[in-house]
Backbone of each chain as nested JSON, in Angstrom:
{
  "chains": [
    {"id": "A", "residues": [
      {"number": 1, "name": "MET", "atoms": {"N": [39.564, 4.494, 62.058], "CA": [40.823, 3.971, 61.524], "C": [40.667, 3.396, 60.123]}},
      {"number": 2, "name": "PRO", "atoms": {"N": [39.623, 2.621, 59.816], "CA": [39.561, 2.042, 58.449], "C": [39.276, 3.114, 57.404]}},
      {"number": 3, "name": "PHE", "atoms": {"N": [38.662, 4.222, 57.769], "CA": [38.224, 5.176, 56.744], "C": [39.372, 5.775, 55.936]}},
      {"number": 4, "name": "PRO", "atoms": {"N": [40.439, 6.295, 56.576], "CA": [41.5, 6.901, 55.742], "C": [42.157, 5.887, 54.812]}},
      {"number": 5, "name": "THR", "atoms": {"N": [42.297, 4.61, 55.231], "CA": [42.959, 3.647, 54.341], "C": [42.082, 3.351, 53.128]}},
      {"number": 6, "name": "VAL", "atoms": {"N": [40.761, 3.285, 53.341], "CA": [39.877, 3.051, 52.193], "C": [39.981, 4.196, 51.215]}},
      {"number": 7, "name": "VAL", "atoms": {"N": [40.066, 5.424, 51.759], "CA": [40.173, 6.593, 50.863], "C": [41.456, 6.498, 50.056]}},
      {"number": 8, "name": "ARG", "atoms": {"N": [42.55, 6.072, 50.714], "CA": [43.828, 6.014, 49.986], "C": [43.767, 4.963, 48.891]}},
      {"number": 9, "name": "ARG", "atoms": {"N": [43.089, 3.812, 49.174], "CA": [43.01, 2.771, 48.157], "C": [42.173, 3.241, 46.974]}},
      {"number": 10, "name": "MET", "atoms": {"N": [41.089, 3.984, 47.271], "CA": [40.264, 4.469, 46.169], "C": [41.029, 5.494, 45.349]}},
      {"number": 11, "name": "ALA", "atoms": {"N": [41.863, 6.315, 46.024], "CA": [42.642, 7.304, 45.276], "C": [43.618, 6.593, 44.354]}},
      {"number": 12, "name": "ALA", "atoms": {"N": [44.195, 5.471, 44.812], "CA": [45.159, 4.767, 43.963], "C": [44.457, 4.208, 42.73]}},
      {"number": 13, "name": "SER", "atoms": {"N": [43.264, 3.671, 42.888], "CA": [42.616, 3.073, 41.713], "C": [42.135, 4.125, 40.735]}},
      {"number": 14, "name": "SER", "atoms": {"N": [42.088, 5.407, 41.141], "CA": [41.615, 6.393, 40.176], "C": [42.75, 6.908, 39.306]}},
      {"number": 15, "name": "SER", "atoms": {"N": [44.036, 6.556, 39.586], "CA": [45.126, 6.927, 38.678], "C": [45.427, 5.708, 37.819]}},
      {"number": 16, "name": "PRO", "atoms": {"N": [44.995, 5.752, 36.545], "CA": [44.974, 4.512, 35.756], "C": [46.341, 3.866, 35.527]}},
      {"number": 17, "name": "ARG", "atoms": {"N": [47.411, 4.643, 35.391], "CA": [48.682, 4.024, 35.032], "C": [49.249, 3.187, 36.154]}},
      {"number": 18, "name": "LYS", "atoms": {"N": [49.07, 3.671, 37.439], "CA": [49.77, 2.971, 38.518], "C": [48.93, 1.858, 39.101]}},
      {"number": 19, "name": "ASN", "atoms": {"N": [47.673, 1.815, 38.763], "CA": [46.751, 0.905, 39.407], "C": [46.93, -0.507, 38.841]}},
      {"number": 20, "name": "SER", "atoms": {"N": [46.954, -1.53, 39.694], "CA": [47.255, -2.876, 39.202], "C": [46.083, -3.462, 38.43]}},
      {"number": 21, "name": "LEU", "atoms": {"N": [44.875, -3.003, 38.716], "CA": [43.719, -3.473, 37.948], "C": [43.898, -3.107, 36.484]}},
      {"number": 22, "name": "MET", "atoms": {"N": [44.234, -1.84, 36.234], "CA": [44.408, -1.394, 34.857], "C": [45.63, -2.057, 34.229]}},
      {"number": 23, "name": "LYS", "atoms": {"N": [46.682, -2.244, 35.021], "CA": [47.88, -2.875, 34.452], "C": [47.59, -4.286, 33.994]}},
      {"number": 24, "name": "ASN", "atoms": {"N": [46.721, -4.982, 34.781], "CA": [46.445, -6.373, 34.432], "C": [45.438, -6.5, 33.302]}},
      {"number": 25, "name": "TRP", "atoms": {"N": [44.477, -5.583, 33.23], "CA": [43.347, -5.833, 32.355], "C": [43.246, -4.896, 31.173]}},
      {"number": 26, "name": "PHE", "atoms": {"N": [44.004, -3.808, 31.111], "CA": [43.867, -2.88, 29.988], "C": [45.14, -2.923, 29.167]}},
      {"number": 27, "name": "ALA", "atoms": {"N": [45.055, -3.4, 27.946], "CA": [46.228, -3.495, 27.082], "C": [46.203, -2.345, 26.096]}},
      {"number": 28, "name": "VAL", "atoms": {"N": [47.26, -1.527, 26.093], "CA": [47.296, -0.379, 25.187], "C": [47.291, -0.849, 23.735]}},
      {"number": 29, "name": "GLU", "atoms": {"N": [47.896, -2.043, 23.526], "CA": [47.972, -2.558, 22.148], "C": [46.592, -2.89, 21.601]}},
      {"number": 30, "name": "ALA", "atoms": {"N": [45.636, -3.091, 22.521], "CA": [44.313, -3.539, 22.082], "C": [43.368, -2.387, 21.86]}},
      {"number": 31, "name": "ILE", "atoms": {"N": [43.85, -1.148, 21.92], "CA": [42.944, -0.017, 21.728], "C": [42.225, -0.056, 20.387]}},
      {"number": 32, "name": "PRO", "atoms": {"N": [42.869, -0.422, 19.27], "CA": [42.095, -0.528, 18.012], "C": [40.943, -1.511, 18.099]}},
      {"number": 33, "name": "ILE", "atoms": {"N": [41.159, -2.646, 18.805], "CA": [40.062, -3.609, 18.954], "C": [38.927, -2.999, 19.762]}},
      {"number": 34, "name": "TYR", "atoms": {"N": [39.3, -2.253, 20.837], "CA": [38.248, -1.633, 21.647], "C": [37.441, -0.663, 20.803]}},
      {"number": 35, "name": "VAL", "atoms": {"N": [38.162, 0.102, 19.943], "CA": [37.468, 1.087, 19.111], "C": [36.513, 0.391, 18.149]}},
      {"number": 36, "name": "ILE", "atoms": {"N": [37.017, -0.678, 17.499], "CA": [36.177, -1.373, 16.517], "C": [34.973, -2.017, 17.189]}},
      {"number": 37, "name": "ILE", "atoms": {"N": [35.205, -2.708, 18.304], "CA": [34.088, -3.359, 18.996], "C": [33.087, -2.318, 19.483]}},
      {"number": 38, "name": "GLY", "atoms": {"N": [33.616, -1.203, 20.015], "CA": [32.718, -0.137, 20.459], "C": [31.872, 0.381, 19.316]}},
      {"number": 39, "name": "GLY", "atoms": {"N": [32.523, 0.578, 18.144], "CA": [31.773, 1.052, 16.979], "C": [30.711, 0.066, 16.542]}},
      {"number": 40, "name": "VAL", "atoms": {"N": [31.062, -1.228, 16.576], "CA": [30.085, -2.253, 16.185], "C": [28.894, -2.248, 17.124]}},
      {"number": 41, "name": "LEU", "atoms": {"N": [29.165, -2.129, 18.434], "CA": [28.047, -2.136, 19.386], "C": [27.153, -0.924, 19.183]}},
      {"number": 42, "name": "VAL", "atoms": {"N": [27.782, 0.256, 19.001], "CA": [26.981, 1.471, 18.786], "C": [26.162, 1.337, 17.512]}},
      {"number": 43, "name": "GLY", "atoms": {"N": [26.806, 0.869, 16.427], "CA": [26.09, 0.744, 15.159], "C": [24.96, -0.255, 15.235]}},
      {"number": 44, "name": "ALA", "atoms": {"N": [25.201, -1.394, 15.897], "CA": [24.163, -2.413, 15.989], "C": [22.974, -1.907, 16.789]}},
      {"number": 45, "name": "THR", "atoms": {"N": [23.232, -1.246, 17.922], "CA": [22.098, -0.763, 18.715], "C": [21.365, 0.347, 17.98]}},
      {"number": 46, "name": "TRP", "atoms": {"N": [22.103, 1.216, 17.273], "CA": [21.419, 2.275, 16.517], "C": [20.495, 1.677, 15.472]}},
      {"number": 47, "name": "TYR", "atoms": {"N": [21.002, 0.659, 14.721], "CA": [20.181, 0.1, 13.661], "C": [19.011, -0.695, 14.198]}},
      {"number": 48, "name": "MET", "atoms": {"N": [19.24, -1.429, 15.316], "CA": [18.129, -2.153, 15.924], "C": [17.059, -1.186, 16.401]}},
      {"number": 49, "name": "GLY", "atoms": {"N": [17.503, -0.049, 16.977], "CA": [16.539, 0.965, 17.413], "C": [15.747, 1.504, 16.23]}},
      {"number": 50, "name": "ARG", "atoms": {"N": [16.431, 1.709, 15.107], "CA": [15.766, 2.185, 13.894], "C": [14.737, 1.195, 13.392]}},
      {"number": 51, "name": "LEU", "atoms": {"N": [15.105, -0.084, 13.389], "CA": [14.168, -1.1, 12.939], "C": [12.979, -1.205, 13.884]}},
      {"number": 52, "name": "ALA", "atoms": {"N": [13.263, -1.106, 15.212], "CA": [12.179, -1.289, 16.179], "C": [11.178, -0.152, 16.126]}},
      {"number": 53, "name": "THR", "atoms": {"N": [11.649, 1.059, 15.785], "CA": [10.722, 2.184, 15.736], "C": [10.229, 2.441, 14.314]}},
      {"number": 54, "name": "GLY", "atoms": {"N": [10.481, 1.494, 13.399], "CA": [10.006, 1.641, 12.034], "C": [8.512, 1.443, 11.933]}},
      {"number": 55, "name": "PRO", "atoms": {"N": [7.919, 1.818, 10.774], "CA": [6.46, 1.743, 10.656], "C": [5.918, 0.344, 10.494]}},
      {"number": 56, "name": "SER", "atoms": {"N": [6.758, -0.65, 10.259], "CA": [6.208, -1.972, 10.009], "C": [6.102, -2.804, 11.273]}},
      {"number": 57, "name": "VAL", "atoms": {"N": [6.462, -2.252, 12.435], "CA": [6.435, -3.026, 13.679], "C": [5.259, -2.569, 14.527]}},
      {"number": 58, "name": "ILE", "atoms": {"N": [4.489, -3.542, 15.027], "CA": [3.343, -3.248, 15.886], "C": [3.732, -3.581, 17.32]}},
      {"number": 59, "name": "TRP", "atoms": {"N": [3.679, -2.579, 18.204], "CA": [4.08, -2.81, 19.585], "C": [2.896, -2.901, 20.533]}},
      {"number": 60, "name": "THR", "atoms": {"N": [1.898, -2.034, 20.358], "CA": [0.794, -1.981, 21.33], "C": [-0.532, -2.072, 20.598]}},
      {"number": 61, "name": "LYS", "atoms": {"N": [-1.565, -2.459, 21.376], "CA": [-2.872, -2.617, 20.759], "C": [-3.503, -1.284, 20.4]}},
      {"number": 62, "name": "ASN", "atoms": {"N": [-3.061, -0.175, 21.037], "CA": [-3.727, 1.077, 20.679], "C": [-3.055, 1.767, 19.5]}},
      {"number": 63, "name": "ASN", "atoms": {"N": [-2.102, 1.085, 18.862], "CA": [-1.543, 1.567, 17.595], "C": [-1.409, 0.383, 16.65]}},
      {"number": 64, "name": "PRO", "atoms": {"N": [-2.517, -0.159, 16.158], "CA": [-2.446, -1.425, 15.431], "C": [-1.885, -1.311, 14.016]}},
      {"number": 65, "name": "THR", "atoms": {"N": [-1.921, -0.091, 13.42], "CA": [-1.418, 0.041, 12.05], "C": [-0.543, 1.29, 11.942]}},
      {"number": 66, "name": "PRO", "atoms": {"N": [0.698, 1.232, 12.442], "CA": [1.542, 2.429, 12.424], "C": [1.846, 2.93, 11.017]}},
      {"number": 67, "name": "TRP", "atoms": {"N": [1.852, 2.027, 10.01], "CA": [2.175, 2.449, 8.657], "C": [1.108, 3.353, 8.055]}},
      {"number": 68, "name": "ASN", "atoms": {"N": [-0.101, 3.335, 8.614], "CA": [-1.154, 4.186, 8.072], "C": [-0.976, 5.654, 8.433]}},
      {"number": 69, "name": "THR", "atoms": {"N": [0.002, 5.965, 9.3], "CA": [0.231, 7.37, 9.633], "C": [1.225, 8.03, 8.681]}},
      {"number": 70, "name": "ILE", "atoms": {"N": [1.738, 7.277, 7.699], "CA": [2.711, 7.854, 6.763], "C": [1.968, 8.711, 5.747]}},
      {"number": 71, "name": "GLN", "atoms": {"N": [2.394, 9.96, 5.598], "CA": [1.768, 10.86, 4.617], "C": [2.422, 10.664, 3.249]}},
      {"number": 72, "name": "PRO", "atoms": {"N": [1.75, 11.072, 2.155], "CA": [2.289, 10.809, 0.814], "C": [3.639, 11.46, 0.531]}},
      {"number": 73, "name": "ASP", "atoms": {"N": [3.997, 12.514, 1.297], "CA": [5.286, 13.151, 1.004], "C": [6.354, 12.752, 2.007]}},
      {"number": 74, "name": "GLN", "atoms": {"N": [6.064, 11.77, 2.859], "CA": [7.035, 11.362, 3.863], "C": [7.755, 10.106, 3.423]}},
      {"number": 75, "name": "GLY", "atoms": {"N": [9.071, 10.081, 3.661], "CA": [9.827, 8.88, 3.357], "C": [10.257, 8.213, 4.636]}},
      {"number": 76, "name": "THR", "atoms": {"N": [10.456, 6.902, 4.564], "CA": [10.899, 6.166, 5.745], "C": [12.306, 5.612, 5.588]}},
      {"number": 77, "name": "LYS", "atoms": {"N": [12.894, 5.793, 4.424], "CA": [14.186, 5.18, 4.182], "C": [15.321, 6.088, 4.634]}},
      {"number": 78, "name": "ILE", "atoms": {"N": [16.5, 5.482, 4.845], "CA": [17.679, 6.268, 5.19], "C": [18.11, 7.088, 3.978]}},
      {"number": 79, "name": "MET", "atoms": {"N": [18.109, 6.43, 2.802], "CA": [18.54, 7.117, 1.594], "C": [17.651, 6.645, 0.462]}},
      {"number": 80, "name": "ALA", "atoms": {"N": [17.13, 7.574, -0.331], "CA": [16.255, 7.188, -1.44], "C": [16.916, 7.61, -2.737]}},
      {"number": 81, "name": "VAL", "atoms": {"N": [17.058, 6.65, -3.653], "CA": [17.67, 6.926, -4.943], "C": [16.557, 7.174, -5.948]}},
      {"number": 82, "name": "ASN", "atoms": {"N": [16.686, 8.179, -6.796], "CA": [15.689, 8.492, -7.821], "C": [14.33, 8.851, -7.261]}},
      {"number": 83, "name": "GLN", "atoms": {"N": [14.251, 9.219, -5.988], "CA": [12.976, 9.609, -5.414], "C": [13.238, 10.753, -4.475]}},
      {"number": 84, "name": "LYS", "atoms": {"N": [12.299, 11.692, -4.415], "CA": [12.512, 12.809, -3.501], "C": [11.395, 12.824, -2.482]}},
      {"number": 85, "name": "PHE", "atoms": {"N": [11.721, 12.722, -1.21], "CA": [10.733, 12.863, -0.157], "C": [11.032, 14.147, 0.589]}},
      {"number": 86, "name": "GLU", "atoms": {"N": [9.997, 14.99, 0.736], "CA": [10.257, 16.269, 1.392], "C": [10.506, 16.089, 2.875]}},
      {"number": 87, "name": "LYS", "atoms": {"N": [9.737, 15.176, 3.517], "CA": [9.863, 15.037, 4.958], "C": [10.181, 13.576, 5.275]}},
      {"number": 88, "name": "SER", "atoms": {"N": [10.651, 13.359, 6.492], "CA": [10.858, 11.973, 6.879], "C": [9.928, 11.628, 8.025]}},
      {"number": 89, "name": "TRP", "atoms": {"N": [9.45, 10.407, 8.007], "CA": [8.451, 9.962, 8.969], "C": [9.091, 9.694, 10.317]}},
      {"number": 90, "name": "SER", "atoms": {"N": [8.343, 9.962, 11.372], "CA": [8.824, 9.551, 12.688], "C": [7.638, 8.995, 13.458]}},
      {"number": 91, "name": "ARG", "atoms": {"N": [7.908, 8.07, 14.334], "CA": [6.848, 7.369, 15.025], "C": [6.27, 8.266, 16.112]}},
      {"number": 92, "name": "ASP", "atoms": {"N": [4.933, 8.443, 16.116], "CA": [4.374, 9.354, 17.111], "C": [3.949, 8.629, 18.375]}},
      {"number": 93, "name": "LYS", "atoms": {"N": [3.466, 7.377, 18.251], "CA": [3.158, 6.67, 19.486], "C": [3.59, 5.219, 19.373]}},
      {"number": 94, "name": "LEU", "atoms": {"N": [3.924, 4.641, 20.532], "CA": [4.443, 3.286, 20.558], "C": [3.383, 2.302, 20.083]}}
    ]},
    {"id": "B", "residues": [
      {"number": 1, "name": "MET", "atoms": {"N": [1.087, -3.648, -28.852], "CA": [0.786, -3.311, -27.455], "C": [-0.312, -2.274, -27.443]}},
      {"number": 2, "name": "SER", "atoms": {"N": [-0.728, -1.843, -26.292], "CA": [-1.858, -0.927, -26.177], "C": [-1.442, 0.459, -26.639]}},
      {"number": 3, "name": "GLU", "atoms": {"N": [-2.263, 1.054, -27.526], "CA": [-1.979, 2.416, -28.011], "C": [-2.607, 3.43, -27.073]}},
      {"number": 4, "name": "ALA", "atoms": {"N": [-2.759, 4.656, -27.533], "CA": [-3.417, 5.678, -26.704], "C": [-4.85, 5.272, -26.43]}},
      {"number": 5, "name": "ALA", "atoms": {"N": [-5.406, 5.793, -25.338], "CA": [-6.69, 5.293, -24.852], "C": [-7.805, 5.474, -25.881]}},
      {"number": 6, "name": "ASP", "atoms": {"N": [-7.698, 6.457, -26.748], "CA": [-8.833, 6.691, -27.64], "C": [-8.873, 5.668, -28.773]}},
      {"number": 7, "name": "SER", "atoms": {"N": [-7.792, 4.962, -29.055], "CA": [-7.817, 4.017, -30.165], "C": [-8.109, 2.606, -29.683]}},
      {"number": 8, "name": "SER", "atoms": {"N": [-8.206, 2.414, -28.359], "CA": [-8.441, 1.063, -27.858], "C": [-9.463, 1.148, -26.75]}},
      {"number": 9, "name": "LYS", "atoms": {"N": [-10.225, 0.051, -26.561], "CA": [-11.243, 0.087, -25.528], "C": [-10.639, -0.052, -24.141]}},
      {"number": 10, "name": "TYR", "atoms": {"N": [-9.403, -0.576, -24.075], "CA": [-8.852, -0.942, -22.777], "C": [-7.755, 0.021, -22.361]}},
      {"number": 11, "name": "VAL", "atoms": {"N": [-7.822, 0.47, -21.148], "CA": [-6.774, 1.314, -20.58], "C": [-6.008, 0.452, -19.587]}},
      {"number": 12, "name": "LEU", "atoms": {"N": [-4.712, 0.308, -19.802], "CA": [-3.904, -0.48, -18.875], "C": [-3.297, 0.443, -17.838]}},
      {"number": 13, "name": "GLU", "atoms": {"N": [-3.557, 0.126, -16.597], "CA": [-2.946, 0.931, -15.553], "C": [-2.717, 0.026, -14.354]}},
      {"number": 14, "name": "THR", "atoms": {"N": [-1.872, 0.494, -13.464], "CA": [-1.634, -0.291, -12.258], "C": [-1.697, 0.623, -11.041]}},
      {"number": 15, "name": "VAL", "atoms": {"N": [-1.373, 0.055, -9.896], "CA": [-1.463, 0.811, -8.656], "C": [-0.365, 1.867, -8.641]}},
      {"number": 16, "name": "GLY", "atoms": {"N": [-0.689, 3.074, -8.194], "CA": [0.328, 4.111, -8.085], "C": [1.225, 3.874, -6.883]}},
      {"number": 17, "name": "PHE", "atoms": {"N": [2.255, 4.716, -6.735], "CA": [3.175, 4.58, -5.618], "C": [2.465, 4.911, -4.312]}},
      {"number": 18, "name": "ASP", "atoms": {"N": [2.663, 4.061, -3.307], "CA": [2.07, 4.293, -1.994], "C": [3.217, 4.47, -1.007]}},
      {"number": 19, "name": "ALA", "atoms": {"N": [3.3, 5.669, -0.395], "CA": [4.443, 5.954, 0.481], "C": [4.465, 5.064, 1.715]}},
      {"number": 20, "name": "ARG", "atoms": {"N": [3.311, 4.441, 2.052], "CA": [3.313, 3.568, 3.227], "C": [4.062, 2.268, 2.949]}},
      {"number": 21, "name": "PHE", "atoms": {"N": [4.195, 1.927, 1.671], "CA": [4.82, 0.653, 1.3], "C": [5.843, 0.918, 0.196]}},
      {"number": 22, "name": "PRO", "atoms": {"N": [6.992, 1.525, 0.561], "CA": [7.914, 1.961, -0.488], "C": [8.865, 0.872, -0.976]}},
      {"number": 23, "name": "ASN", "atoms": {"N": [8.882, -0.279, -0.324], "CA": [9.88, -1.287, -0.653], "C": [9.33, -2.345, -1.588]}},
      {"number": 24, "name": "THR", "atoms": {"N": [10.186, -3.294, -1.944], "CA": [9.793, -4.313, -2.898], "C": [8.692, -5.2, -2.342]}},
      {"number": 25, "name": "ASN", "atoms": {"N": [8.682, -5.45, -1.05], "CA": [7.695, -6.339, -0.448], "C": [6.361, -5.609, -0.34]}},
      {"number": 26, "name": "GLN", "atoms": {"N": [5.421, -5.972, -1.221], "CA": [4.128, -5.297, -1.263], "C": [3.034, -6.115, -0.594]}},
      {"number": 27, "name": "THR", "atoms": {"N": [3.402, -7.118, 0.189], "CA": [2.424, -7.986, 0.838], "C": [1.42, -7.186, 1.655]}},
      {"number": 28, "name": "ARG", "atoms": {"N": [1.958, -6.274, 2.47], "CA": [1.07, -5.517, 3.337], "C": [0.187, -4.581, 2.538]}},
      {"number": 29, "name": "ASN", "atoms": {"N": [0.689, -4.095, 1.397], "CA": [-0.106, -3.234, 0.526], "C": [-1.324, -3.999, 0.041]}},
      {"number": 30, "name": "CYS", "atoms": {"N": [-1.092, -5.249, -0.406], "CA": [-2.175, -6.129, -0.858], "C": [-3.195, -6.314, 0.251]}},
      {"number": 31, "name": "PHE", "atoms": {"N": [-2.699, -6.677, 1.462], "CA": [-3.617, -6.972, 2.554], "C": [-4.39, -5.732, 2.969]}},
      {"number": 32, "name": "GLN", "atoms": {"N": [-3.7, -4.599, 3.019], "CA": [-4.342, -3.35, 3.442], "C": [-5.449, -2.963, 2.485]}},
      {"number": 33, "name": "ASN", "atoms": {"N": [-5.192, -3.091, 1.155], "CA": [-6.22, -2.732, 0.181], "C": [-7.39, -3.694, 0.239]}},
      {"number": 34, "name": "TYR", "atoms": {"N": [-7.111, -4.977, 0.479], "CA": [-8.204, -5.94, 0.582], "C": [-9.111, -5.589, 1.758]}},
      {"number": 35, "name": "THR", "atoms": {"N": [-8.504, -5.371, 2.931], "CA": [-9.327, -5.041, 4.099], "C": [-10.017, -3.689, 3.904]}},
      {"number": 36, "name": "ASP", "atoms": {"N": [-9.33, -2.719, 3.284], "CA": [-9.943, -1.408, 3.088], "C": [-11.143, -1.504, 2.161]}},
      {"number": 37, "name": "TYR", "atoms": {"N": [-11.065, -2.362, 1.133], "CA": [-12.212, -2.499, 0.228], "C": [-13.422, -3.005, 0.987]}},
      {"number": 38, "name": "PHE", "atoms": {"N": [-13.233, -4.069, 1.797], "CA": [-14.405, -4.62, 2.463], "C": [-14.897, -3.743, 3.609]}},
      {"number": 39, "name": "LYS", "atoms": {"N": [-13.998, -2.977, 4.207], "CA": [-14.462, -2.008, 5.216], "C": [-15.247, -0.904, 4.533]}},
      {"number": 40, "name": "CYS", "atoms": {"N": [-14.782, -0.503, 3.336], "CA": [-15.464, 0.551, 2.575], "C": [-16.86, 0.084, 2.198]}},
      {"number": 41, "name": "ILE", "atoms": {"N": [-16.971, -1.158, 1.72], "CA": [-18.273, -1.724, 1.361], "C": [-19.18, -1.758, 2.581]}},
      {"number": 42, "name": "ALA", "atoms": {"N": [-18.629, -2.182, 3.725], "CA": [-19.445, -2.293, 4.935], "C": [-19.919, -0.924, 5.386]}},
      {"number": 43, "name": "ALA", "atoms": {"N": [-19.071, 0.116, 5.171], "CA": [-19.446, 1.449, 5.641], "C": [-20.375, 2.16, 4.668]}},
      {"number": 44, "name": "LYS", "atoms": {"N": [-20.109, 2.033, 3.342], "CA": [-20.812, 2.876, 2.371], "C": [-21.706, 2.1, 1.43]}},
      {"number": 45, "name": "GLY", "atoms": {"N": [-21.657, 0.798, 1.459], "CA": [-22.489, 0.033, 0.535], "C": [-21.741, -0.313, -0.738]}},
      {"number": 46, "name": "GLU", "atoms": {"N": [-22.264, -1.32, -1.46], "CA": [-21.519, -1.836, -2.609], "C": [-21.496, -0.896, -3.787]}},
      {"number": 47, "name": "ASP", "atoms": {"N": [-22.42, 0.067, -3.857], "CA": [-22.487, 0.893, -5.056], "C": [-21.716, 2.196, -4.909]}},
      {"number": 48, "name": "PHE", "atoms": {"N": [-20.997, 2.36, -3.818], "CA": [-20.244, 3.593, -3.619], "C": [-19.005, 3.553, -4.493]}},
      {"number": 49, "name": "ALA", "atoms": {"N": [-18.919, 4.462, -5.469], "CA": [-17.887, 4.362, -6.5], "C": [-16.45, 4.436, -5.995]}},
      {"number": 50, "name": "PRO", "atoms": {"N": [-16.097, 5.329, -5.059], "CA": [-14.688, 5.389, -4.633], "C": [-14.167, 4.118, -4.005]}},
      {"number": 51, "name": "CYS", "atoms": {"N": [-15.051, 3.183, -3.604], "CA": [-14.544, 1.929, -3.061], "C": [-13.815, 1.12, -4.124]}},
      {"number": 52, "name": "THR", "atoms": {"N": [-14.127, 1.366, -5.413], "CA": [-13.528, 0.508, -6.442], "C": [-12.034, 0.714, -6.576]}},
      {"number": 53, "name": "GLN", "atoms": {"N": [-11.487, 1.849, -6.09], "CA": [-10.026, 1.998, -6.187], "C": [-9.328, 0.948, -5.332]}},
      {"number": 54, "name": "PHE", "atoms": {"N": [-9.908, 0.6, -4.184], "CA": [-9.308, -0.451, -3.362], "C": [-9.413, -1.798, -4.049]}},
      {"number": 55, "name": "LYS", "atoms": {"N": [-10.573, -2.013, -4.711], "CA": [-10.761, -3.296, -5.368], "C": [-9.765, -3.464, -6.519]}},
      {"number": 56, "name": "LYS", "atoms": {"N": [-9.587, -2.381, -7.316], "CA": [-8.596, -2.446, -8.4], "C": [-7.204, -2.674, -7.832]}},
      {"number": 57, "name": "ALA", "atoms": {"N": [-6.912, -2.003, -6.714], "CA": [-5.573, -2.115, -6.131], "C": [-5.299, -3.533, -5.68]}},
      {"number": 58, "name": "TYR", "atoms": {"N": [-6.236, -4.152, -4.955], "CA": [-5.907, -5.491, -4.479], "C": [-5.926, -6.505, -5.6]}},
      {"number": 59, "name": "ASN", "atoms": {"N": [-6.75, -6.254, -6.636], "CA": [-6.704, -7.174, -7.762], "C": [-5.398, -7.08, -8.536]}},
      {"number": 60, "name": "SER", "atoms": {"N": [-4.791, -5.875, -8.556], "CA": [-3.494, -5.751, -9.221], "C": [-2.365, -6.318, -8.39]}},
      {"number": 61, "name": "LEU", "atoms": {"N": [-2.424, -6.078, -7.067], "CA": [-1.283, -6.399, -6.218], "C": [-1.257, -7.837, -5.755]}},
      {"number": 62, "name": "CYS", "atoms": {"N": [-2.427, -8.388, -5.418], "CA": [-2.445, -9.679, -4.744], "C": [-2.394, -10.824, -5.731]}},
      {"number": 63, "name": "PRO", "atoms": {"N": [-1.619, -11.867, -5.426], "CA": [-1.689, -13.094, -6.216], "C": [-3.085, -13.687, -6.134]}},
      {"number": 64, "name": "ASN", "atoms": {"N": [-3.519, -14.315, -7.218], "CA": [-4.903, -14.798, -7.243], "C": [-5.183, -15.857, -6.194]}},
      {"number": 65, "name": "GLU", "atoms": {"N": [-4.133, -16.668, -5.861], "CA": [-4.359, -17.677, -4.812], "C": [-4.677, -17.007, -3.488]}},
      {"number": 66, "name": "TRP", "atoms": {"N": [-4.018, -15.886, -3.245], "CA": [-4.259, -15.182, -1.994], "C": [-5.67, -14.617, -1.963]}},
      {"number": 67, "name": "ILE", "atoms": {"N": [-6.099, -14.058, -3.113], "CA": [-7.435, -13.469, -3.14], "C": [-8.475, -14.548, -2.851]}},
      {"number": 68, "name": "SER", "atoms": {"N": [-8.313, -15.733, -3.463], "CA": [-9.313, -16.772, -3.191], "C": [-9.194, -17.275, -1.761]}},
      {"number": 69, "name": "ARG", "atoms": {"N": [-7.974, -17.313, -1.207], "CA": [-7.846, -17.732, 0.181], "C": [-8.502, -16.723, 1.115]}},
      {"number": 70, "name": "PHE", "atoms": {"N": [-8.285, -15.426, 0.849], "CA": [-8.908, -14.399, 1.68], "C": [-10.427, -14.493, 1.572]}},
      {"number": 71, "name": "ASP", "atoms": {"N": [-10.935, -14.739, 0.35], "CA": [-12.387, -14.831, 0.191], "C": [-12.94, -16.005, 0.993]}},
      {"number": 72, "name": "GLU", "atoms": {"N": [-12.22, -17.152, 0.943], "CA": [-12.673, -18.304, 1.741], "C": [-12.663, -17.982, 3.216]}},
      {"number": 73, "name": "GLN", "atoms": {"N": [-11.594, -17.305, 3.675], "CA": [-11.511, -16.975, 5.101], "C": [-12.643, -16.048, 5.498]}},
      {"number": 74, "name": "ARG", "atoms": {"N": [-12.993, -15.139, 4.596], "CA": [-14.096, -14.238, 4.92], "C": [-15.382, -14.998, 5.065]}},
      {"number": 75, "name": "GLU", "atoms": {"N": [-15.593, -15.975, 4.141], "CA": [-16.828, -16.749, 4.237], "C": [-16.871, -17.59, 5.492]}},
      {"number": 76, "name": "ASN", "atoms": {"N": [-15.685, -18.144, 5.883], "CA": [-15.682, -18.979, 7.081], "C": [-15.644, -18.163, 8.359]}},
      {"number": 77, "name": "GLY", "atoms": {"N": [-15.438, -16.853, 8.236], "CA": [-15.334, -16.052, 9.442], "C": [-13.971, -16.118, 10.089]}},
      {"number": 78, "name": "THR", "atoms": {"N": [-12.962, -16.623, 9.361], "CA": [-11.622, -16.731, 9.941], "C": [-10.654, -15.697, 9.372]}},
      {"number": 79, "name": "PHE", "atoms": {"N": [-11.176, -14.654, 8.728], "CA": [-10.289, -13.638, 8.171], "C": [-9.526, -12.94, 9.284]}},
      {"number": 80, "name": "PRO", "atoms": {"N": [-8.174, -12.812, 9.139], "CA": [-7.367, -12.373, 10.274], "C": [-7.492, -10.912, 10.7]}},
      {"number": 81, "name": "ALA", "atoms": {"N": [-8.237, -10.11, 9.962], "CA": [-8.383, -8.729, 10.409], "C": [-9.866, -8.406, 10.507]}},
      {"number": 82, "name": "SER", "atoms": {"N": [-10.171, -7.352, 11.259], "CA": [-11.561, -6.969, 11.394], "C": [-12.012, -6.243, 10.136]}},
      {"number": 83, "name": "LEU", "atoms": {"N": [-13.199, -6.614, 9.605], "CA": [-13.713, -5.952, 8.416], "C": [-14.849, -5.007, 8.76]}},
      {"number": 84, "name": "GLU", "atoms": {"N": [-14.935, -4.626, 10.045], "CA": [-15.964, -3.659, 10.448], "C": [-15.479, -2.26, 10.1]}},
      {"number": 85, "name": "PRO", "atoms": {"N": [-16.376, -1.369, 9.648], "CA": [-15.945, -0.007, 9.319], "C": [-15.525, 0.737, 10.588]}}
    ]}
  ]
}
């Protein structure tokens, strides 16, 4: 007996417009804020990931000097002005 | 100022670009060259000529107070990196 009613309640919550959870908590007017906050979170995590995997950070004892793996033609910057790097460096081990 | 090398006894030069340290902060460049010089000396002896490029590099890059502090730390055995080859 309880099973069909649970299924019906779950079906109701999967239609966003009629569901009271969405009516109470999702404001259509706030979609620009959601977009901006989402963009900020994505950008912040991307940049933190970039900094964490950069050559100046030491994570483990078996890679004590990650910057020494940079070759003379490799660049580590996002954008280099007045300089040309043929390849870009990537971290090979943590 | 200094003319072409043949008219003066002194050639002025500095450290070339090092792709490992492309930014304004050259602290690690200084430290790396200092440790590399003493590792080079330990591995090849003091008269090995290619070791002098590290010595020139750290003398150009490092502030003199740092060089004397590093030298003191080496003498006291408190230098923060290993100088074994």
